[in-house]
C-alpha positions in Angstrom: -53.5 184.0 16.7 -57.0 182.5 17.0 -59.7 185.2 16.8 -59.1 186.9 13.3 -61.5 190.3 12.4 -63.4 190.1 9.5 -60.7 191.8 7.6 -58.1 189.1 8.8 -60.1 186.8 8.0 -61.3 188.0 4.6 -57.7 188.8 3.6 -56.9 185.4 3.7 -59.4 183.7 2.3 -59.7 186.4 -0.9 -55.7 184.6 -1.0 -56.6 181.4 -0.9 -59.3 181.7 -3.7 -56.8 183.8 -5.8 -54.3 180.9 -5.4 -56.4 177.8 -6.9 -56.4 177.4 -10.4 -59.0 174.8 -9.8 -62.7 175.3 -11.7 -64.1 176.8 -8.6 -62.9 176.9 -4.8 -64.4 177.1 -1.5 -62.4 178.1 2.1 -63.5 178.2 5.5 -61.6 179.6 8.1 -62.2 179.0 12.1 -60.7 179.6 15.2 -61.6 179.7 18.7 -60.1 180.4 22.3 -61.6 177.1 24.6 -61.2 177.6 28.3 -62.3 174.5 30.8 -62.3 173.6 34.4 -63.4 170.1 35.6 -63.7 169.1 39.1 -64.5 165.7 40.8 -64.8 164.5 44.7 -64.8 168.1 45.6 -61.5 169.2 44.3 -60.7 170.6 41.2 -58.9 168.0 38.9 -58.3 169.9 35.4 -58.3 173.5 34.1 -56.7 175.2 31.0 -56.7 176.8 27.9 -56.8 175.4 24.1 -56.5 177.9 21.4 -56.7 176.7 17.6 -57.4 177.8 13.9 -58.1 175.7 11.0 -58.1 176.5 7.2 -60.2 174.3 5.0 -59.7 174.4 1.3 -62.0 172.8 -1.0 -61.5 172.7 -4.9 -63.0 170.8 -8.0 -62.2 169.8 -11.2 -65.3 169.1 -12.8 -66.8 166.6 -10.6 -63.7 165.9 -9.4 -63.3 167.1 -5.7 -60.2 167.7 -3.3 -60.1 168.8 0.4 -56.9 169.9 2.2 -56.8 171.5 5.5 -54.0 173.3 7.3 -52.8 175.7 10.6 -50.7 177.9 9.1 -51.5 181.1 7.1 -48.4 182.5 5.6 -48.3 183.0 2.0 -46.0 179.8 1.7 -48.4 177.7 3.2 -51.2 179.2 1.9 -49.9 177.9 -1.2 -49.2 174.2 -0.3 -52.7 173.7 1.0 -54.3 175.2 -2.1 -51.5 172.8 -4.1 -52.5 170.0 -1.9 -56.2 170.0 -2.6 -55.9 170.1 -6.3 -53.7 167.5 -6.4 -56.2 165.3 -4.5 -59.2 166.6 -6.7 -57.0 165.9 -10.0 -56.6 161.8 -8.4 -60.1 161.6 -6.9 -62.7 159.9 -9.0 -65.8 161.5 -10.5 -68.7 162.6 -8.1 -71.9 161.4 -9.3 -73.7 163.8 -6.8 -71.5 166.8 -7.5 -72.9 170.0 -6.8 -71.1 173.2 -7.7 -70.3 175.7 -5.0 -73.0 177.6 -3.8 -73.7 181.4 -5.1 -73.6 184.4 -3.5 -75.6 184.4 -0.5 -77.1 186.7 2.0 -76.3 186.2 5.5 -78.3 188.3 7.9 -76.1 188.5 11.1 -77.4 187.0 14.2 -76.4 187.7 17.9 -74.2 184.7 18.8 -71.1 186.7 20.6 -71.0 188.2 23.9 -68.4 190.6 25.1 -68.5 189.3 28.8 -68.3 185.6 27.7 -65.7 186.5 25.6 -63.8 187.8 28.8 -64.1 184.9 30.9 -61.1 184.6 33.0 -59.5 181.3 35.0 -60.4 183.2 38.2 -63.9 183.0 36.9 -63.9 179.3 36.0 -62.1 178.7 39.5 -65.2 180.4 41.5 -67.7 178.5 39.4 -66.4 175.4 41.0 -65.7 176.7 44.0 -69.7 177.8 44.1 -70.6 174.4 43.3 -68.2 172.6 45.7 -68.5 174.4 48.4 -72.4 174.1 49.3 -71.5 170.2 48.6 -69.4 169.9 51.3 -71.1 172.0 53.8 -74.1 169.3 53.2 -71.8 166.5 52.8 -72.5 165.7 49.1 -69.6 164.8 46.8 -69.7 167.2 43.4 -68.6 166.4 40.2 -68.6 169.3 37.3 -67.2 170.6 34.2 -67.4 174.1 32.9 -66.5 175.0 29.3 -66.6 178.4 27.6 -65.3 179.0 24.3 -65.2 182.3 21.8 -64.7 182.1 18.1 -65.3 182.5 14.6 -66.3 181.2 11.5 -65.6 182.6 8.0 -66.1 181.2 4.4 -65.6 182.1 0.9 -66.0 180.7 -2.5 -64.8 181.9 -5.9 -68.4 182.8 -6.7 -68.0 185.8 -4.5 -69.6 184.4 -1.7 -68.4 185.4 1.9 -69.3 185.2 5.3 -67.9 186.2 8.9 -69.2 186.0 12.4 -68.2 185.4 16.0 -69.2 183.1 18.4 -69.6 182.2 22.2 -71.0 179.6 24.3 -70.7 178.4 27.9 -71.5 174.5 28.7 -72.0 173.7 32.6 -73.0 170.6 34.3 -72.6 169.2 37.5 -73.7 165.8 39.3 -74.0 165.8 43.1 -73.8 162.5 44.8 -74.6 161.4 48.6 -71.3 160.3 50.4 -72.9 156.6 50.0 -73.5 157.2 46.7 -77.6 156.3 47.3 -78.4 159.6 45.9 -77.9 161.8 42.6 -78.5 165.0 41.5 -77.9 166.8 38.6 -78.1 170.4 36.7 -76.6 171.7 32.9 -77.1 174.6 31.7 -76.1 176.3 27.9 -75.8 179.8 27.2 -73.8 181.8 24.5 -74.2 184.8 27.5 -72.4 184.2 30.7 -74.6 186.8 32.1 -77.6 184.3 32.0 -75.5 181.6 34.0 -75.6 181.8 37.9 -73.4 178.7 39.9 -74.8 179.1 43.0 -78.3 178.8 41.8 -77.6 176.1 39.7 -76.2 173.8 42.0 -79.0 174.1 44.5 -81.2 172.2 42.0 -78.6 169.0 41.6 -78.0 169.4 45.7 -81.9 169.2 46.3 -82.3 166.3 43.9 -79.3 164.5 45.2 -80.7 164.8 48.7 -84.5 163.8 47.9 -83.2 160.7 45.7 -81.6 158.8 48.4 -82.8 155.2 49.2 -85.1 154.7 46.2 -87.4 152.5 45.9 -88.6 149.7 43.0 -91.7 150.6 40.7 -92.5 147.7 38.3 -91.9 148.6 34.8 -94.4 149.1 32.6 -96.4 152.1 31.1 -96.5 155.1 32.7 -97.7 159.0 33.3 -94.3 160.9 32.9 -93.5 164.6 33.6 -90.3 165.0 31.9 -88.2 167.9 32.0 -86.7 169.5 29.1 -83.1 167.7 29.4 -84.6 164.1 29.2 -87.1 164.9 26.3 -84.1 166.9 24.4 -82.3 163.8 23.7 -85.3 161.7 22.3 -86.5 164.9 20.4 -82.8 165.6 18.6 -82.8 161.8 17.3 -86.2 162.1 16.1 -85.3 165.4 13.4 -82.9 163.2 12.0 -85.7 161.7 9.9 -87.0 165.1 8.6 -84.5 164.6 5.9 -86.5 164.6 2.6 -83.9 162.4 0.7 -84.3 159.5 3.6 -87.9 159.9 3.4 -88.6 159.7 -0.5 -86.0 156.4 -0.6 -88.5 154.8 2.1 -85.7 154.9 4.9 -87.6 157.2 7.3 -90.6 157.0 9.6 -91.9 159.7 7.2 -91.8 157.6 4.3 -95.0 157.1 2.7 -95.8 153.7 1.4 -95.6 153.2 -2.3 -92.8 156.0 -2.3 -92.8 159.7 -1.2 -93.3 161.4 2.4 -95.5 162.8 4.8 -95.4 166.6 3.8 -98.8 168.0 4.8 -99.8 164.8 7.1 -101.2 164.5 10.7 -98.4 162.9 12.5 -98.3 164.3 15.6 -100.8 165.9 18.3 -102.2 169.2 17.2 -100.3 171.0 20.3 -96.9 170.3 18.7 -95.2 172.8 16.7 -91.4 172.8 16.1 -89.8 175.4 14.1 -85.7 176.4 13.2 -85.1 179.8 13.2 -81.4 181.2 13.4 -82.3 184.6 15.1 -84.7 183.1 18.1 -83.8 184.8 21.2 -81.4 183.0 23.3 -81.2 180.3 20.8 -79.3 182.1 18.3 -76.8 179.9 15.7 -74.8 181.0 12.5 -76.6 182.1 9.8 -75.5 179.6 7.5 -74.8 175.6 7.5 -71.7 173.2 6.6 -72.5 173.9 2.9 -72.7 177.5 3.2 -76.2 177.9 2.5 -78.2 180.8 4.2 -80.3 180.1 6.9 -83.7 181.6 7.8 -86.9 180.7 9.6 -88.1 177.4 8.7 -91.5 175.7 9.5 -91.4 171.7 10.6 -93.9 170.7 12.4 -97.0 173.4 12.6 -99.7 172.2 14.8 -99.0 168.4 14.3 -98.6 168.6 10.8 -95.5 168.0 8.8 -94.6 171.3 7.0 -91.1 170.9 6.0 -88.2 168.5 5.4 -84.7 168.9 4.8 -84.0 169.1 1.1 -80.0 168.8 0.3 -78.7 170.6 -2.7 -78.4 167.6 -4.8 -81.7 165.7 -3.6 -83.6 169.1 -4.3 -82.2 169.2 -7.6 -83.0 165.6 -8.0 -86.7 166.3 -7.1 -86.9 170.1 -8.6 -87.6 171.5 -5.2 -85.9 174.4 -3.2 -83.0 173.5 -1.3 -83.3 174.5 2.4 -80.1 174.9 4.9 -79.6 172.4 7.6 -81.1 173.9 10.7 -78.9 174.9 13.3 -81.2 175.3 16.2 -84.8 173.8 16.8 -87.3 175.7 18.9 -90.5 173.8 20.1 -93.4 175.8 21.1 -94.8 175.4 24.7 -96.8 177.3 27.1 -96.1 179.2 30.6 -95.8 176.3 32.9 -93.1 175.0 35.1 -91.7 171.7 35.7 -93.4 171.8 39.1 -96.5 173.1 37.6 -97.0 170.0 35.5 -96.5 168.0 38.7 -98.9 169.7 40.5 -101.4 168.5 38.0 -100.5 165.0 38.1 -102.8 162.7 40.2 -100.0 159.7 39.6 -96.9 159.9 37.6 -93.0 159.9 37.4 -91.2 162.8 37.2 -88.1 162.5 34.9 -85.0 164.6 35.3 -82.6 163.4 32.7 -82.3 160.7 30.2 -79.3 159.2 28.8 -77.3 156.7 26.7 -80.2 157.2 24.2 -79.9 154.5 21.0 -81.7 153.5 18.1 -83.9 150.7 18.0 -86.0 151.2 14.7 -85.1 153.6 12.3 -88.7 153.4 10.7 -90.8 154.1 13.9 -87.8 156.3 15.7 -87.9 153.5 18.4 -85.5 154.7 21.1 -83.9 152.9 24.0 -82.0 154.9 27.2 -81.9 155.1 30.6 -83.2 157.5 33.4 -80.8 159.1 35.4 -80.1 161.4 38.4 -83.0 161.7 40.0 -86.1 159.7 39.4 -89.3 160.2 41.2 -92.8 159.2 42.1 -95.6 161.5 42.0 -98.9 161.5 43.8 -101.9 163.9 43.9 -99.6 166.6 42.5 -96.8 166.1 45.0 -93.5 164.3 44.8 -93.9 161.8 46.9 -90.2 159.7 46.9 -87.4 158.7 44.7 -87.8 155.8 42.7 -85.2 153.2 40.9 -83.9 154.3 37.6 -85.8 152.5 34.5 -84.4 151.5 31.2 -87.3 152.9 28.4 -88.5 151.9 25.2 -90.3 154.8 23.4 -90.5 156.4 20.2 -90.8 160.3 20.3 -93.1 159.9 17.9 -95.6 158.2 20.0 -94.8 160.3 22.8 -95.7 163.3 20.9 -99.0 161.7 20.3 -99.6 161.3 23.9 -99.4 164.8 25.3 -101.2 165.7 28.4 -99.7 169.1 29.0 -96.7 171.3 27.9 -94.9 173.7 29.9 -92.5 176.9 29.1 -89.4 176.0 26.7 -85.9 176.7 28.0 -82.4 176.3 26.4 -80.6 172.9 26.4 -77.4 171.6 25.8 -77.2 167.8 24.2 -73.8 166.9 23.8 -74.7 164.4 20.9 -77.3 166.9 19.2 -75.6 168.9 16.5 -78.9 171.3 17.6 -79.4 174.0 20.2 -82.7 173.5 21.9 -85.6 175.5 22.8 -87.4 172.6 24.6 -90.5 172.5 27.1 -91.3 169.9 30.0 -93.9 167.6 29.0 -96.6 165.7 31.0 -97.0 162.3 28.4 -99.0 159.4 29.2 -98.3 155.8 28.3 -94.5 156.3 28.5 -92.7 152.4 28.1 -90.2 151.7 30.8 -89.2 148.0 30.0 -86.8 147.0 33.1 -85.3 148.3 36.4 -81.5 149.8 36.1 -79.5 149.8 39.5 -77.7 152.7 38.6 -78.4 155.9 40.7 
């Protein structure tokens, strides 16, 4: 069994807590049923279902900590995993930054579960592949994509009486469409918790259109351009930037939010006044678990308000060190925008570049959040409000801090999935001036 009810999960966790003779014990239990289908060259290549359930036990004797995991849940196995964690704790050196188990938390349930997503069948997955491949074959295009769906649960408990349980679902879809000669490429991706918000027949049209229009791309000289960034193009840059919103990094001089001479930039105007970003586990369409990996209860947290840094994340250790309230690690990031679509931003652009997607993003300088990466799967030249022709991809060197100071327009936020980001994100399309492209890329 991979999905336990709240009562079943609590019974296991209560047994674990009772078995421990350590000073304190924290246990986590999680399970999932993950389905997938993969296709390439207009044919399904793999499909399957993976089930798993894992129990993690952390104990402490004073400041000595031990952790052990297991995926068997009979009484003998539970006793074994607790004994192993305690054995490791006795052997471990003292942790100078040890923090005791959290006190009992008040978790407010969030809408992270959809019955219809949990009911996805192999036939449904096959139909998504067919809905992607069929139109591509008809247009003499080549589709390669992946659909992954999951249902799961998370439960947490400790010897101080804390307990939480919640079920989750997720659907992640991505498809790349290429022309037969390989000169054109289009891409689409969708990430939702509720499968009712996903329609493969509609989504594939986006990738098909971009593949057709991106044939025979022309070369433009690298330089600074006005860019219209689709939400997926911006998400990776913003996600990298958010790792700098850690109070300890800033206070220790390791972040772009560090102040010369010590301290951080809370309260300072760092971005364009139109930039507002917050985290909220209850945000409609972007709901996440009401606790973080430490079990701390999440709540709405303003991060950037009208361009000013409002909050940094204080871990429990650093909060104690600085005599500040501790804050949970956000599970989502919501950027406030307007009502305009990507194409509305195109229509108001005299000259610029439309960027579908950025990828292979890497950090160059943490002190300025200078990032490098490439455009991909549909990059177009815009003139007088119209998409004129496809252009070859660029490598960029840009800081999202600078980018969010060069905003011309902000559109309507949409949910974006990013494999390299720990956040569920609601990000708008944006028109940015003076975005720096450093060289051309021959990849499509």
